[in-house]
N, CA, C, O and the ligand as a Tripos MOL2 file, in Angstrom:
@<TRIPOS>MOLECULE
protein
  285   283    72     0     0
PROTEIN
NO_CHARGES

@<TRIPOS>ATOM
      1 N          94.3900   94.1780  125.8860 N.3       1 MET1
      2 CA         94.9030   92.8090  125.6100 C.3       1 MET1
      3 C          94.9910   92.0520  126.8630 C.2       1 MET1
      4 O          95.4770   92.6350  127.8330 O.2       1 MET1
      5 N          94.6290   90.9460  126.9770 N.am      2 LYS2
      6 CA         94.6760   90.3570  128.3790 C.3       2 LYS2
      7 C          96.1950   89.7340  128.6590 C.2       2 LYS2
      8 O          96.6780   89.6810  129.7900 O.2       2 LYS2
      9 N          96.7400   89.3610  127.6950 N.am      3 ASN3
     10 CA         98.2490   88.9010  127.8350 C.3       3 ASN3
     11 C          99.0790   89.3320  126.8370 C.2       3 ASN3
     12 O          99.3880   88.5940  125.9020 O.2       3 ASN3
     13 N          99.4590   90.4280  126.9450 N.am      4 PRO4
     14 CA        100.3950   90.9590  125.9230 C.3       4 PRO4
     15 C         101.6940   90.3070  125.9460 C.2       4 PRO4
     16 O         102.2420   89.8800  126.9630 O.2       4 PRO4
     17 N         102.2750   90.2440  124.4480 N.am      5 HIS5
     18 CA        103.6730   89.5290  124.3840 C.3       5 HIS5
     19 C         104.0510   90.7250  123.6940 C.2       5 HIS5
     20 O         103.4200   91.2630  122.7840 O.2       5 HIS5
     21 N         105.4350   91.2000  124.3430 N.am      6 HIS6
     22 CA        106.1520   92.3440  123.6990 C.3       6 HIS6
     23 C         107.2050   91.8000  122.7780 C.2       6 HIS6
     24 O         108.0260   90.9160  123.0240 O.2       6 HIS6
     25 N         107.0250   92.5270  121.6090 N.am      7 VAL7
     26 CA        107.9070   92.3340  120.5340 C.3       7 VAL7
     27 C         109.0170   93.5220  120.4620 C.2       7 VAL7
     28 O         108.6900   94.7070  120.5280 O.2       7 VAL7
     29 N         110.3920   93.0750  120.3180 N.am      8 ASN8
     30 CA        111.3080   94.1150  120.2100 C.3       8 ASN8
     31 C         112.2450   93.6820  119.3100 C.2       8 ASN8
     32 O         113.1180   92.8960  119.6760 O.2       8 ASN8
     33 N         112.1770   94.1620  117.9630 N.am      9 LEU9
     34 CA        113.0090   93.4610  116.8790 C.3       9 LEU9
     35 C         113.5900   94.7600  116.3210 C.2       9 LEU9
     36 O         113.1080   95.8920  116.3750 O.2       9 LEU9
     37 N         115.0020   94.2440  115.6450 N.am     10 THR10
     38 CA        115.8840   95.4560  115.2140 C.3      10 THR10
     39 C         116.0000   94.9380  113.8170 C.2      10 THR10
     40 O         116.2570   93.7420  113.6850 O.2      10 THR10
     41 N         115.8600   95.6110  112.8680 N.am     11 CYS11
     42 CA        116.0130   95.6730  111.4250 C.3      11 CYS11
     43 C         117.4630   95.1260  111.2460 C.2      11 CYS11
     44 O         118.3010   95.8590  111.7700 O.2      11 CYS11
     45 N         117.9160   94.1160  110.6900 N.am     12 CYS12
     46 CA        119.2070   93.7450  110.3820 C.3      12 CYS12
     47 C         119.8620   94.4920  109.2400 C.2      12 CYS12
     48 O         121.0570   94.3380  108.9880 O.2      12 CYS12
     49 N         119.1170   95.2570  108.5870 N.am     13 LYS13
     50 CA        119.6300   95.8840  107.6010 C.3      13 LYS13
     51 C         119.8810   97.6430  107.7560 C.2      13 LYS13
     52 O         120.8520   98.3310  107.4400 O.2      13 LYS13
     53 N         118.6430   97.9870  108.3400 N.am     14 CYS14
     54 CA        118.8300   99.5170  108.7210 C.3      14 CYS14
     55 C         118.9510   99.8150  110.0790 C.2      14 CYS14
     56 O         119.1600  100.9820  110.4110 O.2      14 CYS14
     57 N         118.8420   98.8470  110.9900 N.am     15 HIS15
     58 CA        118.8760   98.8750  112.2480 C.3      15 HIS15
     59 C         117.6640   99.8090  112.8840 C.2      15 HIS15
     60 O         117.9320  100.4030  113.9280 O.2      15 HIS15
     61 N         116.6660   99.9290  112.4480 N.am     16 GLU16
     62 CA        115.4950  100.5750  112.8700 C.3      16 GLU16
     63 C         114.8030   99.7050  113.8750 C.2      16 GLU16
     64 O         114.5220   98.5900  113.4350 O.2      16 GLU16
     65 N         114.4510   99.9470  115.1450 N.am     17 VAL17
     66 CA        113.8880   99.1590  116.2630 C.3      17 VAL17
     67 C         112.3280   99.3260  115.8670 C.2      17 VAL17
     68 O         111.7930  100.4060  115.6150 O.2      17 VAL17
     69 N         111.7860   98.2400  115.8580 N.am     18 GLU18
     70 CA        110.3100   97.9530  116.0600 C.3      18 GLU18
     71 C         109.6170   97.4380  117.4610 C.2      18 GLU18
     72 O         109.7340   96.3030  117.9240 O.2      18 GLU18
     73 N         109.0360   98.2850  117.9070 N.am     19 THR19
     74 CA        108.6520   97.6770  119.4310 C.3      19 THR19
     75 C         107.1360   97.6840  119.3000 C.2      19 THR19
     76 O         106.6830   98.7220  118.8180 O.2      19 THR19
     77 N         106.2910   96.7740  119.6170 N.am     20 PHE20
     78 CA        105.0260   96.6020  119.5890 C.3      20 PHE20
     79 C         104.4890   95.4870  120.5030 C.2      20 PHE20
     80 O         105.2740   94.6870  121.0120 O.2      20 PHE20
     81 N         103.2350   95.4230  120.7080 N.am     21 SER21
     82 CA        102.6320   94.2920  121.7580 C.3      21 SER21
     83 C         101.7450   93.3080  120.7570 C.2      21 SER21
     84 O         101.2800   93.7620  119.7110 O.2      21 SER21
     85 N         101.5960   92.2890  121.0510 N.am     22 VAL22
     86 CA        100.4680   91.2500  120.4740 C.3      22 VAL22
     87 C         100.1760   90.5120  121.7390 C.2      22 VAL22
     88 O         100.7200   90.4610  122.8420 O.2      22 VAL22
     89 N          98.8960   89.8370  121.0770 N.am     23 GLU23
     90 CA         98.3100   89.0980  121.9140 C.3      23 GLU23
     91 C          98.9940   87.8430  122.1760 C.2      23 GLU23
     92 O          99.1740   87.1460  121.1780 O.2      23 GLU23
     93 N          99.4840   87.3230  123.4570 N.am     24 SER24
     94 CA        100.2940   86.2120  123.5000 C.3      24 SER24
     95 C          99.7370   84.9800  122.6140 C.2      24 SER24
     96 O         100.4610   84.2580  121.9290 O.2      24 SER24
     97 N          98.2860   84.8510  122.7400 N.am     25 ASP25
     98 CA         97.7340   83.6270  122.0690 C.3      25 ASP25
     99 C          97.7290   83.7610  120.6330 C.2      25 ASP25
    100 O          97.9400   82.7500  119.9620 O.2      25 ASP25
    101 N          97.5500   84.7000  120.1530 N.am     26 ASP26
    102 CA         97.7960   85.1030  118.6190 C.3      26 ASP26
    103 C          99.2520   84.9140  118.3290 C.2      26 ASP26
    104 O          99.5320   84.4010  117.2450 O.2      26 ASP26
    105 N         100.2320   85.2600  119.1520 N.am     27 TYR27
    106 CA        101.4920   85.3100  118.8270 C.3      27 TYR27
    107 C         102.0680   83.7280  118.6360 C.2      27 TYR27
    108 O         102.7630   83.3100  117.7100 O.2      27 TYR27
    109 N         101.5900   83.0340  119.7340 N.am     28 TYR28
    110 CA        101.7960   81.7010  119.7670 C.3      28 TYR28
    111 C         101.1700   80.6580  118.7530 C.2      28 TYR28
    112 O         101.6920   79.6070  118.3820 O.2      28 TYR28
    113 N         100.0010   81.1470  118.4040 N.am     29 ALA29
    114 CA         99.2350   80.5550  117.2470 C.3      29 ALA29
    115 C          99.9890   80.4870  116.0100 C.2      29 ALA29
    116 O         100.2780   79.5060  115.3250 O.2      29 ALA29
    117 N         100.3010   81.9520  115.8270 N.am     30 TRP30
    118 CA        101.2350   82.0840  114.5930 C.3      30 TRP30
    119 C         102.4860   81.2220  114.4800 C.2      30 TRP30
    120 O         102.8330   80.6820  113.4300 O.2      30 TRP30
    121 N         103.1560   81.1280  115.6720 N.am     31 ARG31
    122 CA        104.5610   80.6000  115.9240 C.3      31 ARG31
    123 C         104.2810   79.0760  115.4150 C.2      31 ARG31
    124 O         105.1210   78.4620  114.7580 O.2      31 ARG31
    125 N         103.1280   78.5740  115.7510 N.am     32 ASN32
    126 CA        102.5090   77.3270  115.5640 C.3      32 ASN32
    127 C         102.2300   77.0000  114.1230 C.2      32 ASN32
    128 O         102.0920   75.8480  113.7130 O.2      32 ASN32
    129 N         102.1630   77.9580  113.4650 N.am     33 GLY33
    130 CA        101.7990   77.4800  112.0190 C.3      33 GLY33
    131 C         100.6290   78.2590  111.4090 C.2      33 GLY33
    132 O         100.4950   78.2900  110.1860 O.2      33 GLY33
    133 N          99.7590   78.9060  112.2500 N.am     34 THR34
    134 CA         98.5300   79.7470  111.9080 C.3      34 THR34
    135 C          99.0720   80.8670  110.8500 C.2      34 THR34
    136 O         100.0530   81.5920  111.0180 O.2      34 THR34
    137 N          98.2680   80.8390  109.8070 N.am     35 PRO35
    138 CA         98.7930   82.1330  108.8740 C.3      35 PRO35
    139 C          98.7900   83.5200  109.6090 C.2      35 PRO35
    140 O          97.8710   83.8680  110.3510 O.2      35 PRO35
    141 N          99.8120   84.2240  109.3590 N.am     36 ILE36
    142 CA         99.9120   85.4300  110.4070 C.3      36 ILE36
    143 C          98.6600   86.3510  110.0170 C.2      36 ILE36
    144 O          98.1100   86.8480  111.0000 O.2      36 ILE36
    145 N          98.1260   86.6610  108.8250 N.am     37 GLN37
    146 CA         97.0910   87.3930  108.6330 C.3      37 GLN37
    147 C          95.8740   86.9770  109.3200 C.2      37 GLN37
    148 O          95.0110   87.8300  109.5260 O.2      37 GLN37
    149 N          95.7030   85.8190  109.6860 N.am     38 GLU38
    150 CA         94.5430   85.2480  110.5940 C.3      38 GLU38
    151 C          94.5560   85.5270  112.0270 C.2      38 GLU38
    152 O          93.5510   85.7160  112.7110 O.2      38 GLU38
    153 N          95.7610   85.5410  112.4300 N.am     39 VAL39
    154 CA         95.8670   85.8170  113.8830 C.3      39 VAL39
    155 C          96.4570   87.1640  114.1660 C.2      39 VAL39
    156 O          96.0920   87.7110  115.2070 O.2      39 VAL39
    157 N          97.2420   87.7270  113.4570 N.am     40 LEU40
    158 CA         97.8110   89.0170  113.6730 C.3      40 LEU40
    159 C          97.4940   90.0820  112.7330 C.2      40 LEU40
    160 O          98.3720   90.8400  112.3210 O.2      40 LEU40
    161 N          96.2160   90.1750  112.3610 N.am     41 GLY41
    162 CA         95.8450   91.0110  111.1290 C.3      41 GLY41
    163 C          95.8040   92.3110  111.6630 C.2      41 GLY41
    164 O          95.9240   93.2460  110.8710 O.2      41 GLY41
    165 N          95.6500   92.5540  112.9240 N.am     42 TYR42
    166 CA         95.6310   93.7660  113.5900 C.3      42 TYR42
    167 C          96.9350   94.5200  113.4140 C.2      42 TYR42
    168 O          96.8730   95.6890  113.7950 O.2      42 TYR42
    169 N          97.9920   94.1600  112.9690 N.am     43 LEU43
    170 CA         99.4160   94.5020  113.0770 C.3      43 LEU43
    171 C          99.3920   95.4950  111.8000 C.2      43 LEU43
    172 O          98.5800   95.3040  110.8950 O.2      43 LEU43
    173 N         100.2450   96.4810  111.7660 N.am     44 THR44
    174 CA        100.5780   97.0890  110.5150 C.3      44 THR44
    175 C         101.3390   96.1440  109.4750 C.2      44 THR44
    176 O         101.8270   95.0940  109.8920 O.2      44 THR44
    177 N         101.4350   96.4500  108.3120 N.am     45 VAL45
    178 CA        102.1250   95.7360  107.2780 C.3      45 VAL45
    179 C         103.8140   95.4480  107.7280 C.2      45 VAL45
    180 O         104.4480   94.4100  107.5440 O.2      45 VAL45
    181 N         104.2520   96.6300  108.3240 N.am     46 ASN46
    182 CA        105.5110   96.7510  108.7090 C.3      46 ASN46
    183 C         105.8260   95.7160  109.8960 C.2      46 ASN46
    184 O         106.8210   94.9920  109.8930 O.2      46 ASN46
    185 N         104.7970   95.7350  110.9740 N.am     47 GLN47
    186 CA        105.0180   95.0370  111.9810 C.3      47 GLN47
    187 C         105.0360   93.5250  111.6310 C.2      47 GLN47
    188 O         105.7850   92.7500  112.2260 O.2      47 GLN47
    189 N         104.2900   93.1740  110.7640 N.am     48 ARG48
    190 CA        104.0020   91.8940  110.3800 C.3      48 ARG48
    191 C         105.3430   91.5160  109.6050 C.2      48 ARG48
    192 O         105.9220   90.4830  109.9410 O.2      48 ARG48
    193 N         105.7310   92.1100  108.8360 N.am     49 GLU49
    194 CA        107.0730   91.9360  108.0390 C.3      49 GLU49
    195 C         108.1670   91.6510  108.9190 C.2      49 GLU49
    196 O         108.8260   90.6210  108.7800 O.2      49 GLU49
    197 N         108.4160   92.5190  109.8450 N.am     50 ILE50
    198 CA        109.4890   92.2600  110.5560 C.3      50 ILE50
    199 C         109.4750   90.9390  111.4510 C.2      50 ILE50
    200 O         110.4470   90.2030  111.6240 O.2      50 ILE50
    201 N         108.2300   90.7730  111.9750 N.am     51 LEU51
    202 CA        107.9390   89.4550  112.7660 C.3      51 LEU51
    203 C         108.3860   88.2540  111.7990 C.2      51 LEU51
    204 O         109.3020   87.4580  112.0120 O.2      51 LEU51
    205 N         107.5070   88.3060  110.6580 N.am     52 VAL52
    206 CA        107.6670   87.0740  109.6610 C.3      52 VAL52
    207 C         109.2380   86.8120  109.3740 C.2      52 VAL52
    208 O         109.7310   85.6850  109.3490 O.2      52 VAL52
    209 N         109.9270   87.9660  109.1710 N.am     53 THR53
    210 CA        111.4030   87.6810  108.7900 C.3      53 THR53
    211 C         112.2650   87.3580  109.8320 C.2      53 THR53
    212 O         113.3520   86.8060  109.6620 O.2      53 THR53
    213 N         111.7010   87.7630  111.1450 N.am     54 SER54
    214 CA        112.5810   87.2490  112.4550 C.3      54 SER54
    215 C         112.5720   86.0540  112.5220 C.2      54 SER54
    216 O         113.5820   85.5250  112.9860 O.2      54 SER54
    217 N         111.5240   85.2580  112.1220 N.am     55 LYS55
    218 CA        111.3720   83.8570  112.2320 C.3      55 LYS55
    219 C         112.6680   83.0550  111.6530 C.2      55 LYS55
    220 O         112.9650   81.9680  112.1490 O.2      55 LYS55
    221 N         113.3480   83.5580  110.7030 N.am     56 ASN56
    222 CA        114.5630   82.9740  110.2650 C.3      56 ASN56
    223 C         115.9070   83.5000  110.7360 C.2      56 ASN56
    224 O         117.0080   83.1780  110.2910 O.2      56 ASN56
    225 N         115.6000   84.4890  111.8520 N.am     57 GLY57
    226 CA        116.7740   85.1150  112.5150 C.3      57 GLY57
    227 C         117.2600   86.4710  111.7660 C.2      57 GLY57
    228 O         118.1350   87.1530  112.2980 O.2      57 GLY57
    229 N         116.7870   86.7890  110.7440 N.am     58 PHE58
    230 CA        117.3410   88.0470  110.1530 C.3      58 PHE58
    231 C         116.0020   89.0480  109.9080 C.2      58 PHE58
    232 O         115.5060   89.1760  108.7880 O.2      58 PHE58
    233 N         115.5410   89.6650  110.9730 N.am     59 PRO59
    234 CA        114.4700   90.6500  110.9590 C.3      59 PRO59
    235 C         114.4950   91.7240  109.9230 C.2      59 PRO59
    236 O         115.4540   92.4840  110.0550 O.2      59 PRO59
    237 N         113.7730   91.9620  109.0250 N.am     60 ILE60
    238 CA        113.8610   93.0760  107.9550 C.3      60 ILE60
    239 C         112.5440   93.8130  108.0510 C.2      60 ILE60
    240 O         111.4410   93.2820  107.9240 O.2      60 ILE60
    241 N         112.7950   95.2170  108.3130 N.am     61 CYS61
    242 CA        111.5420   96.1980  108.2470 C.3      61 CYS61
    243 C         110.8950   96.2520  106.9740 C.2      61 CYS61
    244 O         111.4390   95.8440  105.9490 O.2      61 CYS61
    245 N         109.7020   96.7640  107.0120 N.am     62 GLY62
    246 CA        108.8870   96.6660  105.8720 C.3      62 GLY62
    247 C         109.5660   97.6430  104.7380 C.2      62 GLY62
    248 O         109.4910   97.3310  103.5490 O.2      62 GLY62
    249 N         110.1290   98.6570  105.1010 N.am     63 ASP63
    250 CA        110.8800   99.5640  104.1060 C.3      63 ASP63
    251 C         112.0000   98.7210  103.4130 C.2      63 ASP63
    252 O         112.0130   98.5350  102.1970 O.2      63 ASP63
    253 N         112.9000   98.2450  104.2360 N.am     64 CYS64
    254 CA        113.9650   97.4990  103.6630 C.3      64 CYS64
    255 C         113.5610   96.3370  102.8150 C.2      64 CYS64
    256 O         114.1930   96.0660  101.7940 O.2      64 CYS64
    257 N         112.4490   95.5900  103.2370 N.am     65 PHE65
    258 CA        111.8170   94.5150  102.5620 C.3      65 PHE65
    259 C         111.3460   94.8680  101.1890 C.2      65 PHE65
    260 O         111.6300   94.2700  100.1500 O.2      65 PHE65
    261 N         110.4500   96.1150  101.3530 N.am     66 ASP66
    262 CA        110.0800   96.7270   99.8810 C.3      66 ASP66
    263 C         111.3730   97.1500   98.9530 C.2      66 ASP66
    264 O         111.4270   97.0530   97.7270 O.2      66 ASP66
    265 N         112.2080   97.5480   99.6640 N.am     67 GLY67
    266 CA        113.5320   98.1780   98.7760 C.3      67 GLY67
    267 C         114.2560   96.5840   98.1320 C.2      67 GLY67
    268 O         114.8060   96.5980   97.0310 O.2      67 GLY67
    269 N         114.1870   95.5490   98.7850 N.am     68 MET68
    270 CA        114.7570   94.5420   98.0350 C.3      68 MET68
    271 C         114.0480   93.9980   96.8910 C.2      68 MET68
    272 O         114.6110   93.2220   96.1200 O.2      68 MET68
    273 N         112.9720   94.3220   96.7560 N.am     69 PHE69
    274 CA        112.1920   94.0480   95.5020 C.3      69 PHE69
    275 C         112.0070   95.0180   94.6540 C.2      69 PHE69
    276 O         111.2480   94.7850   93.7130 O.2      69 PHE69
    277 N         112.5850   96.2330   94.7460 N.am     70 GLN70
    278 CA        112.5080   97.6270   93.9520 C.3      70 GLN70
    279 C         113.8150   97.6880   93.2830 C.2      70 GLN70
    280 O         114.7080   98.3820   93.7690 O.2      70 GLN70
    281 N         114.0440   96.8380   91.9220 N.am     71 ARG71
    282 CA        115.2510   97.0350   91.2160 C.3      71 ARG71
    283 C         115.0830   97.7020   90.0370 C.2      71 ARG71
    284 O         116.0540   97.9420   89.3190 O.2      71 ARG71
    285 ZN        115.1790   98.4120  107.7530 Zn       72 ZN72
@<TRIPOS>BOND
     1     1     2 1
     2     2     3 1
     3     3     4 2
     4     3     5 am
     5     5     6 1
     6     6     7 1
     7     7     8 2
     8     7     9 am
     9     9    10 1
    10    10    11 1
    11    11    12 2
    12    11    13 am
    13    13    14 1
    14    14    15 1
    15    15    16 2
    16    15    17 am
    17    17    18 1
    18    18    19 1
    19    19    20 2
    20    19    21 am
    21    21    22 1
    22    22    23 1
    23    23    24 2
    24    23    25 am
    25    25    26 1
    26    26    27 1
    27    27    28 2
    28    27    29 am
    29    29    30 1
    30    30    31 1
    31    31    32 2
    32    31    33 am
    33    33    34 1
    34    34    35 1
    35    35    36 2
    36    35    37 am
    37    37    38 1
    38    38    39 1
    39    39    40 2
    40    39    41 am
    41    41    42 1
    42    42    43 1
    43    43    44 2
    44    43    45 am
    45    45    46 1
    46    46    47 1
    47    47    48 2
    48    47    49 am
    49    49    50 1
    50    50    51 1
    51    51    52 2
    52    51    53 am
    53    53    54 1
    54    54    55 1
    55    55    56 2
    56    55    57 am
    57    57    58 1
    58    58    59 1
    59    59    60 2
    60    59    61 am
    61    61    62 1
    62    62    63 1
    63    63    64 2
    64    63    65 am
    65    65    66 1
    66    66    67 1
    67    67    68 2
    68    67    69 am
    69    69    70 1
    70    70    71 1
    71    71    72 2
    72    71    73 am
    73    73    74 1
    74    74    75 1
    75    75    76 2
    76    75    77 am
    77    77    78 1
    78    78    79 1
    79    79    80 2
    80    79    81 am
    81    81    82 1
    82    82    83 1
    83    83    84 2
    84    83    85 am
    85    85    86 1
    86    86    87 1
    87    87    88 2
    88    87    89 am
    89    89    90 1
    90    90    91 1
    91    91    92 2
    92    91    93 am
    93    93    94 1
    94    94    95 1
    95    95    96 2
    96    95    97 am
    97    97    98 1
    98    98    99 1
    99    99   100 2
   100    99   101 am
   101   101   102 1
   102   102   103 1
   103   103   104 2
   104   103   105 am
   105   105   106 1
   106   106   107 1
   107   107   108 2
   108   107   109 am
   109   109   110 1
   110   110   111 1
   111   111   112 2
   112   111   113 am
   113   113   114 1
   114   114   115 1
   115   115   116 2
   116   115   117 am
   117   117   118 1
   118   118   119 1
   119   119   120 2
   120   119   121 am
   121   121   122 1
   122   122   123 1
   123   123   124 2
   124   123   125 am
   125   125   126 1
   126   126   127 1
   127   127   128 2
   128   127   129 am
   129   129   130 1
   130   130   131 1
   131   131   132 2
   132   131   133 am
   133   133   134 1
   134   134   135 1
   135   135   136 2
   136   135   137 am
   137   137   138 1
   138   138   139 1
   139   139   140 2
   140   139   141 am
   141   141   142 1
   142   142   143 1
   143   143   144 2
   144   143   145 am
   145   145   146 1
   146   146   147 1
   147   147   148 2
   148   147   149 am
   149   149   150 1
   150   150   151 1
   151   151   152 2
   152   151   153 am
   153   153   154 1
   154   154   155 1
   155   155   156 2
   156   155   157 am
   157   157   158 1
   158   158   159 1
   159   159   160 2
   160   159   161 am
   161   161   162 1
   162   162   163 1
   163   163   164 2
   164   163   165 am
   165   165   166 1
   166   166   167 1
   167   167   168 2
   168   167   169 am
   169   169   170 1
   170   170   171 1
   171   171   172 2
   172   171   173 am
   173   173   174 1
   174   174   175 1
   175   175   176 2
   176   175   177 am
   177   177   178 1
   178   178   179 1
   179   179   180 2
   180   179   181 am
   181   181   182 1
   182   182   183 1
   183   183   184 2
   184   183   185 am
   185   185   186 1
   186   186   187 1
   187   187   188 2
   188   187   189 am
   189   189   190 1
   190   190   191 1
   191   191   192 2
   192   191   193 am
   193   193   194 1
   194   194   195 1
   195   195   196 2
   196   195   197 am
   197   197   198 1
   198   198   199 1
   199   199   200 2
   200   199   201 am
   201   201   202 1
   202   202   203 1
   203   203   204 2
   204   203   205 am
   205   205   206 1
   206   206   207 1
   207   207   208 2
   208   207   209 am
   209   209   210 1
   210   210   211 1
   211   211   212 2
   212   211   213 am
   213   213   214 1
   214   214   215 1
   215   215   216 2
   216   215   217 am
   217   217   218 1
   218   218   219 1
   219   219   220 2
   220   219   221 am
   221   221   222 1
   222   222   223 1
   223   223   224 2
   224   223   225 am
   225   225   226 1
   226   226   227 1
   227   227   228 2
   228   227   229 am
   229   229   230 1
   230   230   231 1
   231   231   232 2
   232   231   233 am
   233   233   234 1
   234   234   235 1
   235   235   236 2
   236   235   237 am
   237   237   238 1
   238   238   239 1
   239   239   240 2
   240   239   241 am
   241   241   242 1
   242   242   243 1
   243   243   244 2
   244   243   245 am
   245   245   246 1
   246   246   247 1
   247   247   248 2
   248   247   249 am
   249   249   250 1
   250   250   251 1
   251   251   252 2
   252   251   253 am
   253   253   254 1
   254   254   255 1
   255   255   256 2
   256   255   257 am
   257   257   258 1
   258   258   259 1
   259   259   260 2
   260   259   261 am
   261   261   262 1
   262   262   263 1
   263   263   264 2
   264   263   265 am
   265   265   266 1
   266   266   267 1
   267   267   268 2
   268   267   269 am
   269   269   270 1
   270   270   271 1
   271   271   272 2
   272   271   273 am
   273   273   274 1
   274   274   275 1
   275   275   276 2
   276   275   277 am
   277   277   278 1
   278   278   279 1
   279   279   280 2
   280   279   281 am
   281   281   282 1
   282   282   283 1
   283   283   284 2
@<TRIPOS>SUBSTRUCTURE
     1 MET1         2 RESIDUE 1 A MET
     2 LYS2         6 RESIDUE 1 A LYS
     3 ASN3        10 RESIDUE 1 A ASN
     4 PRO4        14 RESIDUE 1 A PRO
     5 HIS5        18 RESIDUE 1 A HIS
     6 HIS6        22 RESIDUE 1 A HIS
     7 VAL7        26 RESIDUE 1 A VAL
     8 ASN8        30 RESIDUE 1 A ASN
     9 LEU9        34 RESIDUE 1 A LEU
    10 THR10       38 RESIDUE 1 A THR
    11 CYS11       42 RESIDUE 1 A CYS
    12 CYS12       46 RESIDUE 1 A CYS
    13 LYS13       50 RESIDUE 1 A LYS
    14 CYS14       54 RESIDUE 1 A CYS
    15 HIS15       58 RESIDUE 1 A HIS
    16 GLU16       62 RESIDUE 1 A GLU
    17 VAL17       66 RESIDUE 1 A VAL
    18 GLU18       70 RESIDUE 1 A GLU
    19 THR19       74 RESIDUE 1 A THR
    20 PHE20       78 RESIDUE 1 A PHE
    21 SER21       82 RESIDUE 1 A SER
    22 VAL22       86 RESIDUE 1 A VAL
    23 GLU23       90 RESIDUE 1 A GLU
    24 SER24       94 RESIDUE 1 A SER
    25 ASP25       98 RESIDUE 1 A ASP
    26 ASP26      102 RESIDUE 1 A ASP
    27 TYR27      106 RESIDUE 1 A TYR
    28 TYR28      110 RESIDUE 1 A TYR
    29 ALA29      114 RESIDUE 1 A ALA
    30 TRP30      118 RESIDUE 1 A TRP
    31 ARG31      122 RESIDUE 1 A ARG
    32 ASN32      126 RESIDUE 1 A ASN
    33 GLY33      130 RESIDUE 1 A GLY
    34 THR34      134 RESIDUE 1 A THR
    35 PRO35      138 RESIDUE 1 A PRO
    36 ILE36      142 RESIDUE 1 A ILE
    37 GLN37      146 RESIDUE 1 A GLN
    38 GLU38      150 RESIDUE 1 A GLU
    39 VAL39      154 RESIDUE 1 A VAL
    40 LEU40      158 RESIDUE 1 A LEU
    41 GLY41      162 RESIDUE 1 A GLY
    42 TYR42      166 RESIDUE 1 A TYR
    43 LEU43      170 RESIDUE 1 A LEU
    44 THR44      174 RESIDUE 1 A THR
    45 VAL45      178 RESIDUE 1 A VAL
    46 ASN46      182 RESIDUE 1 A ASN
    47 GLN47      186 RESIDUE 1 A GLN
    48 ARG48      190 RESIDUE 1 A ARG
    49 GLU49      194 RESIDUE 1 A GLU
    50 ILE50      198 RESIDUE 1 A ILE
    51 LEU51      202 RESIDUE 1 A LEU
    52 VAL52      206 RESIDUE 1 A VAL
    53 THR53      210 RESIDUE 1 A THR
    54 SER54      214 RESIDUE 1 A SER
    55 LYS55      218 RESIDUE 1 A LYS
    56 ASN56      222 RESIDUE 1 A ASN
    57 GLY57      226 RESIDUE 1 A GLY
    58 PHE58      230 RESIDUE 1 A PHE
    59 PRO59      234 RESIDUE 1 A PRO
    60 ILE60      238 RESIDUE 1 A ILE
    61 CYS61      242 RESIDUE 1 A CYS
    62 GLY62      246 RESIDUE 1 A GLY
    63 ASP63      250 RESIDUE 1 A ASP
    64 CYS64      254 RESIDUE 1 A CYS
    65 PHE65      258 RESIDUE 1 A PHE
    66 ASP66      262 RESIDUE 1 A ASP
    67 GLY67      266 RESIDUE 1 A GLY
    68 MET68      270 RESIDUE 1 A MET
    69 PHE69      274 RESIDUE 1 A PHE
    70 GLN70      278 RESIDUE 1 A GLN
    71 ARG71      282 RESIDUE 1 A ARG
    72 ZN72       285 GROUP 0 **** ****
């Protein structure tokens, strides 16, 4: 990675911490509205999930996200 952006997010439900690095250009492209799978497709599903949910201020890890829809 030429310019890594470090992501450090805590799931607001289980408090699991996700830390990973993304390419800064990709990160900002996503923040500016590019679909996440186009620019950050190299992340795992869980990493993308917590990143997407962090955008509204309540990061949720993949496990908790799945749990929310399994009833
Ligand atoms: Zn969680």
